[in-house]
CHARMM internal coordinates of N, CA and C (Angstrom, degrees):
IC EDIT
DIST 1 N 1 CA 1.4656
DIST 1 CA 1 C 1.5366
ANGL 1 N 1 CA 1 C 108.78
DIST 1 C 2 N 1.3231
ANGL 1 CA 1 C 2 N 116.47
DIHE 1 N 1 CA 1 C 2 N -46.36
DIST 2 N 2 CA 1.4372
ANGL 1 C 2 N 2 CA 120.83
DIHE 1 CA 1 C 2 N 2 CA -178.22
DIST 2 CA 2 C 1.5462
ANGL 2 N 2 CA 2 C 112.54
DIHE 1 C 2 N 2 CA 2 C -58.91
DIST 2 C 3 N 1.3749
ANGL 2 CA 2 C 3 N 114.18
DIHE 2 N 2 CA 2 C 3 N -38.58
DIST 3 N 3 CA 1.4676
ANGL 2 C 3 N 3 CA 117.13
DIHE 2 CA 2 C 3 N 3 CA 178.99
DIST 3 CA 3 C 1.4997
ANGL 3 N 3 CA 3 C 111.97
DIHE 2 C 3 N 3 CA 3 C -66.86
DIST 3 C 4 N 1.3505
ANGL 3 CA 3 C 4 N 117.16
DIHE 3 N 3 CA 3 C 4 N -36.34
DIST 4 N 4 CA 1.4141
ANGL 3 C 4 N 4 CA 122.73
DIHE 3 CA 3 C 4 N 4 CA 177.73
DIST 4 CA 4 C 1.5647
ANGL 4 N 4 CA 4 C 111.00
DIHE 3 C 4 N 4 CA 4 C -61.26
DIST 4 C 5 N 1.3282
ANGL 4 CA 4 C 5 N 116.24
DIHE 4 N 4 CA 4 C 5 N -44.49
DIST 5 N 5 CA 1.4346
ANGL 4 C 5 N 5 CA 121.04
DIHE 4 CA 4 C 5 N 5 CA 177.55
DIST 5 CA 5 C 1.5374
ANGL 5 N 5 CA 5 C 110.41
DIHE 4 C 5 N 5 CA 5 C -62.01
DIST 5 C 6 N 1.2939
ANGL 5 CA 5 C 6 N 118.30
DIHE 5 N 5 CA 5 C 6 N -43.25
DIST 6 N 6 CA 1.4643
ANGL 5 C 6 N 6 CA 122.49
DIHE 5 CA 5 C 6 N 6 CA -179.22
DIST 6 CA 6 C 1.5485
ANGL 6 N 6 CA 6 C 110.34
DIHE 5 C 6 N 6 CA 6 C -64.22
DIST 6 C 7 N 1.2893
ANGL 6 CA 6 C 7 N 118.01
DIHE 6 N 6 CA 6 C 7 N -31.47
DIST 7 N 7 CA 1.4259
ANGL 6 C 7 N 7 CA 122.76
DIHE 6 CA 6 C 7 N 7 CA 179.00
DIST 7 CA 7 C 1.5664
ANGL 7 N 7 CA 7 C 112.59
DIHE 6 C 7 N 7 CA 7 C -72.19
DIST 7 C 8 N 1.3550
ANGL 7 CA 7 C 8 N 118.12
DIHE 7 N 7 CA 7 C 8 N -17.92
DIST 8 N 8 CA 1.4851
ANGL 7 C 8 N 8 CA 117.26
DIHE 7 CA 7 C 8 N 8 CA -179.11
DIST 8 CA 8 C 1.4943
ANGL 8 N 8 CA 8 C 112.02
DIHE 7 C 8 N 8 CA 8 C -85.29
DIST 8 C 9 N 1.3349
ANGL 8 CA 8 C 9 N 119.12
DIHE 8 N 8 CA 8 C 9 N -29.80
DIST 9 N 9 CA 1.4652
ANGL 8 C 9 N 9 CA 120.84
DIHE 8 CA 8 C 9 N 9 CA -176.90
DIST 9 CA 9 C 1.5032
ANGL 9 N 9 CA 9 C 107.94
DIHE 8 C 9 N 9 CA 9 C -164.11
DIST 9 C 10 N 1.2888
ANGL 9 CA 9 C 10 N 115.42
DIHE 9 N 9 CA 9 C 10 N 147.05
DIST 10 N 10 CA 1.4558
ANGL 9 C 10 N 10 CA 121.16
DIHE 9 CA 9 C 10 N 10 CA 178.93
DIST 10 CA 10 C 1.5201
ANGL 10 N 10 CA 10 C 112.16
DIHE 9 C 10 N 10 CA 10 C -85.11
DIST 10 C 11 N 1.2658
ANGL 10 CA 10 C 11 N 116.04
DIHE 10 N 10 CA 10 C 11 N 70.76
DIST 11 N 11 CA 1.4788
ANGL 10 C 11 N 11 CA 124.31
DIHE 10 CA 10 C 11 N 11 CA 176.62
DIST 11 CA 11 C 1.5296
ANGL 11 N 11 CA 11 C 108.94
DIHE 10 C 11 N 11 CA 11 C -132.27
DIST 11 C 12 N 1.3356
ANGL 11 CA 11 C 12 N 114.18
DIHE 11 N 11 CA 11 C 12 N 169.43
DIST 12 N 12 CA 1.4789
ANGL 11 C 12 N 12 CA 118.36
DIHE 11 CA 11 C 12 N 12 CA 179.71
DIST 12 CA 12 C 1.5496
ANGL 12 N 12 CA 12 C 107.81
DIHE 11 C 12 N 12 CA 12 C -84.47
DIST 12 C 13 N 1.3272
ANGL 12 CA 12 C 13 N 117.66
DIHE 12 N 12 CA 12 C 13 N 110.13
DIST 13 N 13 CA 1.3940
ANGL 12 C 13 N 13 CA 123.92
DIHE 12 CA 12 C 13 N 13 CA -175.93
DIST 13 CA 13 C 1.5418
ANGL 13 N 13 CA 13 C 115.34
DIHE 12 C 13 N 13 CA 13 C -90.52
DIST 13 C 14 N 1.3292
ANGL 13 CA 13 C 14 N 115.31
DIHE 13 N 13 CA 13 C 14 N -0.36
DIST 14 N 14 CA 1.4909
ANGL 13 C 14 N 14 CA 117.09
DIHE 13 CA 13 C 14 N 14 CA -172.89
DIST 14 CA 14 C 1.4989
ANGL 14 N 14 CA 14 C 113.75
DIHE 13 C 14 N 14 CA 14 C -57.17
DIST 14 C 15 N 1.4066
ANGL 14 CA 14 C 15 N 116.72
DIHE 14 N 14 CA 14 C 15 N -48.01
DIST 15 N 15 CA 1.3832
ANGL 14 C 15 N 15 CA 119.24
DIHE 14 CA 14 C 15 N 15 CA -178.38
DIST 15 CA 15 C 1.5401
ANGL 15 N 15 CA 15 C 113.30
DIHE 14 C 15 N 15 CA 15 C -62.37
DIST 15 C 16 N 1.3330
ANGL 15 CA 15 C 16 N 117.51
DIHE 15 N 15 CA 15 C 16 N -40.22
DIST 16 N 16 CA 1.4787
ANGL 15 C 16 N 16 CA 121.42
DIHE 15 CA 15 C 16 N 16 CA 177.92
DIST 16 CA 16 C 1.5067
ANGL 16 N 16 CA 16 C 107.75
DIHE 15 C 16 N 16 CA 16 C -65.20
DIST 16 C 17 N 1.3374
ANGL 16 CA 16 C 17 N 118.60
DIHE 16 N 16 CA 16 C 17 N -45.60
DIST 17 N 17 CA 1.4459
ANGL 16 C 17 N 17 CA 121.45
DIHE 16 CA 16 C 17 N 17 CA -179.23
DIST 17 CA 17 C 1.5337
ANGL 17 N 17 CA 17 C 112.58
DIHE 16 C 17 N 17 CA 17 C -57.11
DIST 17 C 18 N 1.2958
ANGL 17 CA 17 C 18 N 114.46
DIHE 17 N 17 CA 17 C 18 N -47.88
DIST 18 N 18 CA 1.4805
ANGL 17 C 18 N 18 CA 121.78
DIHE 17 CA 17 C 18 N 18 CA -176.87
DIST 18 CA 18 C 1.5007
ANGL 18 N 18 CA 18 C 110.69
DIHE 17 C 18 N 18 CA 18 C -68.67
DIST 18 C 19 N 1.3152
ANGL 18 CA 18 C 19 N 118.22
DIHE 18 N 18 CA 18 C 19 N -36.95
DIST 19 N 19 CA 1.4751
ANGL 18 C 19 N 19 CA 122.18
DIHE 18 CA 18 C 19 N 19 CA -178.42
DIST 19 CA 19 C 1.5236
ANGL 19 N 19 CA 19 C 113.98
DIHE 18 C 19 N 19 CA 19 C -76.69
DIST 19 C 20 N 1.3342
ANGL 19 CA 19 C 20 N 114.68
DIHE 19 N 19 CA 19 C 20 N -49.03
DIST 20 N 20 CA 1.4592
ANGL 19 C 20 N 20 CA 119.32
DIHE 19 CA 19 C 20 N 20 CA -170.99
DIST 20 CA 20 C 1.5019
ANGL 20 N 20 CA 20 C 114.64
DIHE 19 C 20 N 20 CA 20 C -102.00
DIST 20 C 21 N 1.3536
ANGL 20 CA 20 C 21 N 119.64
DIHE 20 N 20 CA 20 C 21 N -28.16
DIST 21 N 21 CA 1.4531
ANGL 20 C 21 N 21 CA 119.19
DIHE 20 CA 20 C 21 N 21 CA -177.95
DIST 21 CA 21 C 1.5064
ANGL 21 N 21 CA 21 C 111.63
DIHE 20 C 21 N 21 CA 21 C -93.84
DIST 21 C 22 N 1.2748
ANGL 21 CA 21 C 22 N 116.31
DIHE 21 N 21 CA 21 C 22 N -54.10
DIST 22 N 22 CA 1.4725
ANGL 21 C 22 N 22 CA 122.86
DIHE 21 CA 21 C 22 N 22 CA 176.61
DIST 22 CA 22 C 1.5530
ANGL 22 N 22 CA 22 C 112.14
DIHE 21 C 22 N 22 CA 22 C -80.78
DIST 22 C 23 N 1.3124
ANGL 22 CA 22 C 23 N 115.87
DIHE 22 N 22 CA 22 C 23 N -32.60
DIST 23 N 23 CA 1.4241
ANGL 22 C 23 N 23 CA 121.99
DIHE 22 CA 22 C 23 N 23 CA -176.80
DIST 23 CA 23 C 1.5498
ANGL 23 N 23 CA 23 C 112.96
DIHE 22 C 23 N 23 CA 23 C -82.70
DIST 23 C 24 N 1.2810
ANGL 23 CA 23 C 24 N 113.69
DIHE 23 N 23 CA 23 C 24 N -162.22
DIST 24 N 24 CA 1.4782
ANGL 23 C 24 N 24 CA 118.89
DIHE 23 CA 23 C 24 N 24 CA -176.23
DIST 24 CA 24 C 1.5102
ANGL 24 N 24 CA 24 C 112.52
DIHE 23 C 24 N 24 CA 24 C -125.00
DIST 24 C 25 N 1.3159
ANGL 24 CA 24 C 25 N 117.73
DIHE 24 N 24 CA 24 C 25 N 8.75
DIST 25 N 25 CA 1.4768
ANGL 24 C 25 N 25 CA 119.07
DIHE 24 CA 24 C 25 N 25 CA 179.27
DIST 25 CA 25 C 1.5388
ANGL 25 N 25 CA 25 C 110.30
DIHE 24 C 25 N 25 CA 25 C -71.36
DIST 25 C 26 N 1.2750
ANGL 25 CA 25 C 26 N 113.83
DIHE 25 N 25 CA 25 C 26 N 148.29
DIST 26 N 26 CA 1.4092
ANGL 25 C 26 N 26 CA 121.44
DIHE 25 CA 25 C 26 N 26 CA 177.30
DIST 26 CA 26 C 1.5333
ANGL 26 N 26 CA 26 C 114.10
DIHE 25 C 26 N 26 CA 26 C -81.50
DIST 26 C 27 N 1.2785
ANGL 26 CA 26 C 27 N 119.16
DIHE 26 N 26 CA 26 C 27 N 130.81
DIST 27 N 27 CA 1.4908
ANGL 26 C 27 N 27 CA 120.05
DIHE 26 CA 26 C 27 N 27 CA -178.29
DIST 27 CA 27 C 1.5303
ANGL 27 N 27 CA 27 C 108.94
DIHE 26 C 27 N 27 CA 27 C -56.27
DIST 27 C 28 N 1.3383
ANGL 27 CA 27 C 28 N 117.37
DIHE 27 N 27 CA 27 C 28 N 138.81
DIST 28 N 28 CA 1.4870
ANGL 27 C 28 N 28 CA 120.82
DIHE 27 CA 27 C 28 N 28 CA -179.35
DIST 28 CA 28 C 1.5353
ANGL 28 N 28 CA 28 C 112.35
DIHE 27 C 28 N 28 CA 28 C -81.27
DIST 28 C 29 N 1.3092
ANGL 28 CA 28 C 29 N 115.46
DIHE 28 N 28 CA 28 C 29 N 59.79
DIST 29 N 29 CA 1.4959
ANGL 28 C 29 N 29 CA 121.36
DIHE 28 CA 28 C 29 N 29 CA -173.00
DIST 29 CA 29 C 1.4939
ANGL 29 N 29 CA 29 C 114.38
DIHE 28 C 29 N 29 CA 29 C -60.46
DIST 29 C 30 N 1.3224
ANGL 29 CA 29 C 30 N 118.05
DIHE 29 N 29 CA 29 C 30 N -37.74
DIST 30 N 30 CA 1.4213
ANGL 29 C 30 N 30 CA 122.49
DIHE 29 CA 29 C 30 N 30 CA 175.98
DIST 30 CA 30 C 1.4737
ANGL 30 N 30 CA 30 C 111.69
DIHE 29 C 30 N 30 CA 30 C -54.79
DIST 30 C 31 N 1.3685
ANGL 30 CA 30 C 31 N 117.18
DIHE 30 N 30 CA 30 C 31 N -47.13
DIST 31 N 31 CA 1.4631
ANGL 30 C 31 N 31 CA 119.92
DIHE 30 CA 30 C 31 N 31 CA -179.00
DIST 31 CA 31 C 1.5395
ANGL 31 N 31 CA 31 C 111.20
DIHE 30 C 31 N 31 CA 31 C -67.86
DIST 31 C 32 N 1.3042
ANGL 31 CA 31 C 32 N 116.11
DIHE 31 N 31 CA 31 C 32 N -42.30
DIST 32 N 32 CA 1.4707
ANGL 31 C 32 N 32 CA 120.52
DIHE 31 CA 31 C 32 N 32 CA -177.86
DIST 32 CA 32 C 1.5326
ANGL 32 N 32 CA 32 C 110.04
DIHE 31 C 32 N 32 CA 32 C -63.01
DIST 32 C 33 N 1.3600
ANGL 32 CA 32 C 33 N 115.46
DIHE 32 N 32 CA 32 C 33 N -48.58
DIST 33 N 33 CA 1.4630
ANGL 32 C 33 N 33 CA 119.51
DIHE 32 CA 32 C 33 N 33 CA 179.74
DIST 33 CA 33 C 1.5201
ANGL 33 N 33 CA 33 C 110.82
DIHE 32 C 33 N 33 CA 33 C -62.11
DIST 33 C 34 N 1.2746
ANGL 33 CA 33 C 34 N 115.64
DIHE 33 N 33 CA 33 C 34 N -43.89
DIST 34 N 34 CA 1.4784
ANGL 33 C 34 N 34 CA 120.14
DIHE 33 CA 33 C 34 N 34 CA -179.97
DIST 34 CA 34 C 1.5333
ANGL 34 N 34 CA 34 C 109.89
DIHE 33 C 34 N 34 CA 34 C -56.90
DIST 34 C 35 N 1.3638
ANGL 34 CA 34 C 35 N 117.16
DIHE 34 N 34 CA 34 C 35 N -45.91
DIST 35 N 35 CA 1.4670
ANGL 34 C 35 N 35 CA 118.96
DIHE 34 CA 34 C 35 N 35 CA 177.74
DIST 35 CA 35 C 1.4985
ANGL 35 N 35 CA 35 C 116.13
DIHE 34 C 35 N 35 CA 35 C -63.61
DIST 35 C 36 N 1.3272
ANGL 35 CA 35 C 36 N 115.95
DIHE 35 N 35 CA 35 C 36 N -19.91
DIST 36 N 36 CA 1.4874
ANGL 35 C 36 N 36 CA 121.54
DIHE 35 CA 35 C 36 N 36 CA 178.06
DIST 36 CA 36 C 1.4916
ANGL 36 N 36 CA 36 C 112.32
DIHE 35 C 36 N 36 CA 36 C -101.13
DIST 36 C 37 N 1.3140
ANGL 36 CA 36 C 37 N 119.25
DIHE 36 N 36 CA 36 C 37 N 6.48
DIST 37 N 37 CA 1.4748
ANGL 36 C 37 N 37 CA 121.22
DIHE 36 CA 36 C 37 N 37 CA 176.84
DIST 37 CA 37 C 1.4777
ANGL 37 N 37 CA 37 C 112.80
DIHE 36 C 37 N 37 CA 37 C 81.12
DIST 37 C 38 N 1.3121
ANGL 37 CA 37 C 38 N 116.93
DIHE 37 N 37 CA 37 C 38 N 26.00
DIST 38 N 38 CA 1.4866
ANGL 37 C 38 N 38 CA 121.85
DIHE 37 CA 37 C 38 N 38 CA -178.62
DIST 38 CA 38 C 1.5283
ANGL 38 N 38 CA 38 C 109.90
DIHE 37 C 38 N 38 CA 38 C -119.20
DIST 38 C 39 N 1.3645
ANGL 38 CA 38 C 39 N 114.66
DIHE 38 N 38 CA 38 C 39 N 159.74
DIST 39 N 39 CA 1.4436
ANGL 38 C 39 N 39 CA 119.40
DIHE 38 CA 38 C 39 N 39 CA 175.00
DIST 39 CA 39 C 1.5214
ANGL 39 N 39 CA 39 C 107.03
DIHE 38 C 39 N 39 CA 39 C -121.19
DIST 39 C 40 N 1.3434
ANGL 39 CA 39 C 40 N 115.98
DIHE 39 N 39 CA 39 C 40 N 142.80
DIST 40 N 40 CA 1.4274
ANGL 39 C 40 N 40 CA 121.82
DIHE 39 CA 39 C 40 N 40 CA 175.42
DIST 40 CA 40 C 1.5362
ANGL 40 N 40 CA 40 C 108.11
DIHE 39 C 40 N 40 CA 40 C -104.54
DIST 40 C 41 N 1.2446
ANGL 40 CA 40 C 41 N 118.54
DIHE 40 N 40 CA 40 C 41 N 121.77
DIST 41 N 41 CA 1.4572
ANGL 40 C 41 N 41 CA 123.21
DIHE 40 CA 40 C 41 N 41 CA 179.99
DIST 41 CA 41 C 1.4869
ANGL 41 N 41 CA 41 C 111.78
DIHE 40 C 41 N 41 CA 41 C -140.20
DIST 41 C 42 N 1.3257
ANGL 41 CA 41 C 42 N 116.82
DIHE 41 N 41 CA 41 C 42 N -157.55
DIST 42 N 42 CA 1.4663
ANGL 41 C 42 N 42 CA 122.27
DIHE 41 CA 41 C 42 N 42 CA -178.68
DIST 42 CA 42 C 1.5116
ANGL 42 N 42 CA 42 C 109.90
DIHE 41 C 42 N 42 CA 42 C -138.17
DIST 42 C 43 N 1.3173
ANGL 42 CA 42 C 43 N 115.80
DIHE 42 N 42 CA 42 C 43 N 152.42
DIST 43 N 43 CA 1.4751
ANGL 42 C 43 N 43 CA 120.07
DIHE 42 CA 42 C 43 N 43 CA 176.91
DIST 43 CA 43 C 1.5932
ANGL 43 N 43 CA 43 C 105.04
DIHE 42 C 43 N 43 CA 43 C -85.28
DIST 43 C 44 N 1.2335
ANGL 43 CA 43 C 44 N 115.40
DIHE 43 N 43 CA 43 C 44 N 176.17
DIST 44 N 44 CA 1.5185
ANGL 43 C 44 N 44 CA 121.99
DIHE 43 CA 43 C 44 N 44 CA 178.54
DIST 44 CA 44 C 1.5241
ANGL 44 N 44 CA 44 C 110.45
DIHE 43 C 44 N 44 CA 44 C -59.00
DIST 44 C 45 N 1.3434
ANGL 44 CA 44 C 45 N 116.78
DIHE 44 N 44 CA 44 C 45 N -24.09
DIST 45 N 45 CA 1.4588
ANGL 44 C 45 N 45 CA 120.63
DIHE 44 CA 44 C 45 N 45 CA -177.74
DIST 45 CA 45 C 1.5710
ANGL 45 N 45 CA 45 C 111.81
DIHE 44 C 45 N 45 CA 45 C -99.04
DIST 45 C 46 N 1.3448
ANGL 45 CA 45 C 46 N 113.56
DIHE 45 N 45 CA 45 C 46 N 14.92
DIST 46 N 46 CA 1.5133
ANGL 45 C 46 N 46 CA 119.84
DIHE 45 CA 45 C 46 N 46 CA 179.81
DIST 46 CA 46 C 1.4704
ANGL 46 N 46 CA 46 C 114.30
DIHE 45 C 46 N 46 CA 46 C 70.33
DIST 46 C 47 N 1.3154
ANGL 46 CA 46 C 47 N 120.87
DIHE 46 N 46 CA 46 C 47 N 23.28
DIST 47 N 47 CA 1.4418
ANGL 46 C 47 N 47 CA 123.51
DIHE 46 CA 46 C 47 N 47 CA 176.25
DIST 47 CA 47 C 1.4997
ANGL 47 N 47 CA 47 C 107.02
DIHE 46 C 47 N 47 CA 47 C -88.00
DIST 47 C 48 N 1.2912
ANGL 47 CA 47 C 48 N 118.40
DIHE 47 N 47 CA 47 C 48 N 145.76
DIST 48 N 48 CA 1.4754
ANGL 47 C 48 N 48 CA 120.47
DIHE 47 CA 47 C 48 N 48 CA 177.33
DIST 48 CA 48 C 1.5269
ANGL 48 N 48 CA 48 C 109.55
DIHE 47 C 48 N 48 CA 48 C -63.22
DIST 48 C 49 N 1.3483
ANGL 48 CA 48 C 49 N 115.53
DIHE 48 N 48 CA 48 C 49 N 144.09
DIST 49 N 49 CA 1.4390
ANGL 48 C 49 N 49 CA 122.35
DIHE 48 CA 48 C 49 N 49 CA -179.58
DIST 49 CA 49 C 1.5129
ANGL 49 N 49 CA 49 C 107.90
DIHE 48 C 49 N 49 CA 49 C -141.61
DIST 49 C 50 N 1.3410
ANGL 49 CA 49 C 50 N 116.09
DIHE 49 N 49 CA 49 C 50 N 127.26
DIST 50 N 50 CA 1.4319
ANGL 49 C 50 N 50 CA 123.25
DIHE 49 CA 49 C 50 N 50 CA 176.29
DIST 50 CA 50 C 1.5831
ANGL 50 N 50 CA 50 C 109.23
DIHE 49 C 50 N 50 CA 50 C -108.75
DIST 50 C 51 N 1.2840
ANGL 50 CA 50 C 51 N 116.38
DIHE 50 N 50 CA 50 C 51 N 125.30
DIST 51 N 51 CA 1.4862
ANGL 50 C 51 N 51 CA 118.37
DIHE 50 CA 50 C 51 N 51 CA -178.89
DIST 51 CA 51 C 1.5034
ANGL 51 N 51 CA 51 C 108.64
DIHE 50 C 51 N 51 CA 51 C -129.84
DIST 51 C 52 N 1.3458
ANGL 51 CA 51 C 52 N 117.77
DIHE 51 N 51 CA 51 C 52 N 163.48
DIST 52 N 52 CA 1.4278
ANGL 51 C 52 N 52 CA 121.64
DIHE 51 CA 51 C 52 N 52 CA 171.30
DIST 52 CA 52 C 1.5099
ANGL 52 N 52 CA 52 C 110.52
DIHE 51 C 52 N 52 CA 52 C -68.94
DIST 52 C 53 N 1.2907
ANGL 52 CA 52 C 53 N 120.19
DIHE 52 N 52 CA 52 C 53 N 140.58
DIST 53 N 53 CA 1.5076
ANGL 52 C 53 N 53 CA 126.37
DIHE 52 CA 52 C 53 N 53 CA -179.85
DIST 53 CA 53 C 1.4825
ANGL 53 N 53 CA 53 C 106.43
DIHE 52 C 53 N 53 CA 53 C -94.30
DIST 53 C 54 N 1.3393
ANGL 53 CA 53 C 54 N 120.50
DIHE 53 N 53 CA 53 C 54 N 106.88
DIST 54 N 54 CA 1.4734
ANGL 53 C 54 N 54 CA 120.56
DIHE 53 CA 53 C 54 N 54 CA -178.89
DIST 54 CA 54 C 1.5490
ANGL 54 N 54 CA 54 C 110.48
DIHE 53 C 54 N 54 CA 54 C -67.39
DIST 54 C 55 N 1.3016
ANGL 54 CA 54 C 55 N 118.83
DIHE 54 N 54 CA 54 C 55 N -17.86
DIST 55 N 55 CA 1.4477
ANGL 54 C 55 N 55 CA 121.94
DIHE 54 CA 54 C 55 N 55 CA 177.94
DIST 55 CA 55 C 1.5680
ANGL 55 N 55 CA 55 C 112.25
DIHE 54 C 55 N 55 CA 55 C -92.15
DIST 55 C 56 N 1.3227
ANGL 55 CA 55 C 56 N 116.40
DIHE 55 N 55 CA 55 C 56 N 8.97
DIST 56 N 56 CA 1.4513
ANGL 55 C 56 N 56 CA 118.94
DIHE 55 CA 55 C 56 N 56 CA -177.56
DIST 56 CA 56 C 1.5513
ANGL 56 N 56 CA 56 C 111.99
DIHE 55 C 56 N 56 CA 56 C -64.14
DIST 56 C 57 N 1.3185
ANGL 56 CA 56 C 57 N 114.56
DIHE 56 N 56 CA 56 C 57 N 150.96
DIST 57 N 57 CA 1.5007
ANGL 56 C 57 N 57 CA 118.40
DIHE 56 CA 56 C 57 N 57 CA 174.75
DIST 57 CA 57 C 1.5057
ANGL 57 N 57 CA 57 C 111.60
DIHE 56 C 57 N 57 CA 57 C -66.21
DIST 57 C 58 N 1.3383
ANGL 57 CA 57 C 58 N 113.80
DIHE 57 N 57 CA 57 C 58 N 162.55
DIST 58 N 58 CA 1.5175
ANGL 57 C 58 N 58 CA 116.48
DIHE 57 CA 57 C 58 N 58 CA 174.38
DIST 58 CA 58 C 1.5074
ANGL 58 N 58 CA 58 C 112.73
DIHE 57 C 58 N 58 CA 58 C -61.84
DIST 58 C 59 N 1.3479
ANGL 58 CA 58 C 59 N 117.54
DIHE 58 N 58 CA 58 C 59 N -35.35
DIST 59 N 59 CA 1.4410
ANGL 58 C 59 N 59 CA 120.12
DIHE 58 CA 58 C 59 N 59 CA 177.64
DIST 59 CA 59 C 1.5387
ANGL 59 N 59 CA 59 C 111.31
DIHE 58 C 59 N 59 CA 59 C -65.11
DIST 59 C 60 N 1.3024
ANGL 59 CA 59 C 60 N 116.98
DIHE 59 N 59 CA 59 C 60 N -40.22
DIST 60 N 60 CA 1.5088
ANGL 59 C 60 N 60 CA 120.62
DIHE 59 CA 59 C 60 N 60 CA 179.59
DIST 60 CA 60 C 1.5239
ANGL 60 N 60 CA 60 C 108.93
DIHE 59 C 60 N 60 CA 60 C -65.20
DIST 60 C 61 N 1.3262
ANGL 60 CA 60 C 61 N 116.87
DIHE 60 N 60 CA 60 C 61 N -45.18
DIST 61 N 61 CA 1.4360
ANGL 60 C 61 N 61 CA 120.48
DIHE 60 CA 60 C 61 N 61 CA -179.35
DIST 61 CA 61 C 1.5599
ANGL 61 N 61 CA 61 C 109.60
DIHE 60 C 61 N 61 CA 61 C -63.37
DIST 61 C 62 N 1.2767
ANGL 61 CA 61 C 62 N 119.09
DIHE 61 N 61 CA 61 C 62 N -38.05
DIST 62 N 62 CA 1.4670
ANGL 61 C 62 N 62 CA 122.77
DIHE 61 CA 61 C 62 N 62 CA 179.26
DIST 62 CA 62 C 1.5249
ANGL 62 N 62 CA 62 C 108.54
DIHE 61 C 62 N 62 CA 62 C -65.30
DIST 62 C 63 N 1.3120
ANGL 62 CA 62 C 63 N 115.41
DIHE 62 N 62 CA 62 C 63 N -42.66
DIST 63 N 63 CA 1.5035
ANGL 62 C 63 N 63 CA 120.78
DIHE 62 CA 62 C 63 N 63 CA 179.01
DIST 63 CA 63 C 1.5317
ANGL 63 N 63 CA 63 C 110.52
DIHE 62 C 63 N 63 CA 63 C -58.05
DIST 63 C 64 N 1.3530
ANGL 63 CA 63 C 64 N 115.67
DIHE 63 N 63 CA 63 C 64 N -46.44
DIST 64 N 64 CA 1.4705
ANGL 63 C 64 N 64 CA 121.17
DIHE 63 CA 63 C 64 N 64 CA -177.98
DIST 64 CA 64 C 1.4884
ANGL 64 N 64 CA 64 C 110.02
DIHE 63 C 64 N 64 CA 64 C -66.57
DIST 64 C 65 N 1.3168
ANGL 64 CA 64 C 65 N 117.76
DIHE 64 N 64 CA 64 C 65 N -41.78
DIST 65 N 65 CA 1.4571
ANGL 64 C 65 N 65 CA 121.36
DIHE 64 CA 64 C 65 N 65 CA -177.89
DIST 65 CA 65 C 1.5081
ANGL 65 N 65 CA 65 C 110.37
DIHE 64 C 65 N 65 CA 65 C -65.21
DIST 65 C 66 N 1.3541
ANGL 65 CA 65 C 66 N 116.99
DIHE 65 N 65 CA 65 C 66 N -37.54
DIST 66 N 66 CA 1.4664
ANGL 65 C 66 N 66 CA 119.72
DIHE 65 CA 65 C 66 N 66 CA 175.77
DIST 66 CA 66 C 1.5139
ANGL 66 N 66 CA 66 C 112.67
DIHE 65 C 66 N 66 CA 66 C -68.04
DIST 66 C 67 N 1.3015
ANGL 66 CA 66 C 67 N 115.37
DIHE 66 N 66 CA 66 C 67 N -32.91
DIST 67 N 67 CA 1.4787
ANGL 66 C 67 N 67 CA 119.77
DIHE 66 CA 66 C 67 N 67 CA -176.66
DIST 67 CA 67 C 1.5517
ANGL 67 N 67 CA 67 C 109.97
DIHE 66 C 67 N 67 CA 67 C -70.79
DIST 67 C 68 N 1.3285
ANGL 67 CA 67 C 68 N 117.68
DIHE 67 N 67 CA 67 C 68 N -38.62
DIST 68 N 68 CA 1.4598
ANGL 67 C 68 N 68 CA 119.60
DIHE 67 CA 67 C 68 N 68 CA -177.75
DIST 68 CA 68 C 1.4785
ANGL 68 N 68 CA 68 C 115.78
DIHE 67 C 68 N 68 CA 68 C -83.77
DIST 68 C 69 N 1.3347
ANGL 68 CA 68 C 69 N 118.50
DIHE 68 N 68 CA 68 C 69 N -8.23
DIST 69 N 69 CA 1.4660
ANGL 68 C 69 N 69 CA 120.35
DIHE 68 CA 68 C 69 N 69 CA 177.57
DIST 69 CA 69 C 1.4523
ANGL 69 N 69 CA 69 C 112.82
DIHE 68 C 69 N 69 CA 69 C -75.21
END
COOR INIT
IC SEED 1 N 1 CA 1 C
IC BUILD
């Protein structure tokens, strides 16, 4: 798992790994999705649902567009 994280970006992943992989902290998905112009919600059946946020900033929309290309 640590090698996979290192393969995504050249940053120090130790804190992330200890906190979210080995630890018990919940991933900050609301913050991550917000930064990428997405919203995390639920369906009527309480299933997770990710949608585009029409109120997202231009920076967030650019980040998402770059990610999906």
